Phi, psi and omega in degrees: 000127182280127179277162182295319180217170173277104186292331177296315177296319179306309184290327175298312180293322182294312179295318179299321180293320178297314179298322179294323178295322176290321182296328185281350186302313180302322180292309184291325179294324178293320179296326183271351188299325182279344184255346184241128175265107185298335180292338182263002180290143182291336180225160175303146184304316178301324179293316179298317180297316180299315179298318180296321179296317179295314178300316180297321180298319179293313181297316181295323177302318178294316181296318180295315180300311179297317180298316179293323179298310181288320182299318183294341182265355179232015176080020178249175177143204183241082187298325181290315177296320178299317179294318181298320181287347175266002178084014180274149176292137184234359183302316180294324179294319179296313179299328182291328183267345185299309185301311182294317183297312181293315182300312180296320179299317181288316183297312181293330176294320177295324176296316178299317179296324177296315177299319180296313186289316187270340181235300190291321181298311176298321181294321181287325176297320178297323184273319188252349182069222184294336179300332181299335180296340179292339178255004182295118183296342185270341187233348189258018184272138169296178183303153185301322182293326176291322177295323178297314178296320179295331180297329177293324177296314179298312184291328184259294188295314183292324178291325175296315183290314188272317183269301183299315185274297189288309181297319179299319179296315179299318179295315178300318179293317181293336179299332178285344180263318182214118179216161180281176179296338177275001180086008179271153177296143179286164178299325179299318178298316182295320179293319178297316178299320179298313181294318179299315179297323180293320178297316178293327175300316178294315180296334179294346178272356181304314182302318179292316180297321182295337176287344184254317183218163176295145180275076175283164177306320179296316180296319180293318178298316178302313184296316181289316184293310184294316178286327181293323177301316177297316182299322179295319178296315178298321179294321178296318178296320177301317180294312188272328187237347178106168184301323182299321179295317178297321179297315180297318180295316179296317178299317180297318179297317181292329176298317177296313186287317191254349180246302182296323179284346180267356181288000000 
């Protein structure tokens, strides 16, 4: 009897996502420290954090199940994890995706940094004045060790949410609109799904950005474009190499942004 999803992969991704959510706490708490007065919180901070972790665990379980369900029906997913849970050797597969995944993650990050340095940073200083420094990638980073922990959240949790869950759903939905003679989604459908997920990936950073500066049109365009460029690359890797490749690339990009720039 064929099961709906590979439950072994489900639990691996679920546990990894929970651990990543815990790992990002030092980073996110530092970013929120200037915007949140702990004395005014309705409950003690540890209680709030515990509740949020539990809520996130439930939500992520739903997202992983849905993502794996839709992904398996459109030819997407986590091929290396699937192979590993079947007892197949995966070392060669991992080595095969590492160079491209890491290289693309680093290169697109350098492109993003170039756009930030040569265009968005001067434009935001002109518009926001000194407040723009709160978004300055060169000076506003928490400590490197916090950035390293946060990188696991980006590489694991965000890729599960944005690529496995959201992009897979968009591709599955688009298959009903445009598909090949074999019933597979067309390349146009996959690209549209990829771009939509990347835009939402960028927009998902609005709450954090809004704690630092006003969400002006320039700030919103910057947030969506810079994060969206990264998201499109991760989505392409998810399509062509699998979820693991997108995770490695995202992790590599975050290491540059949140660790190397924080040194």
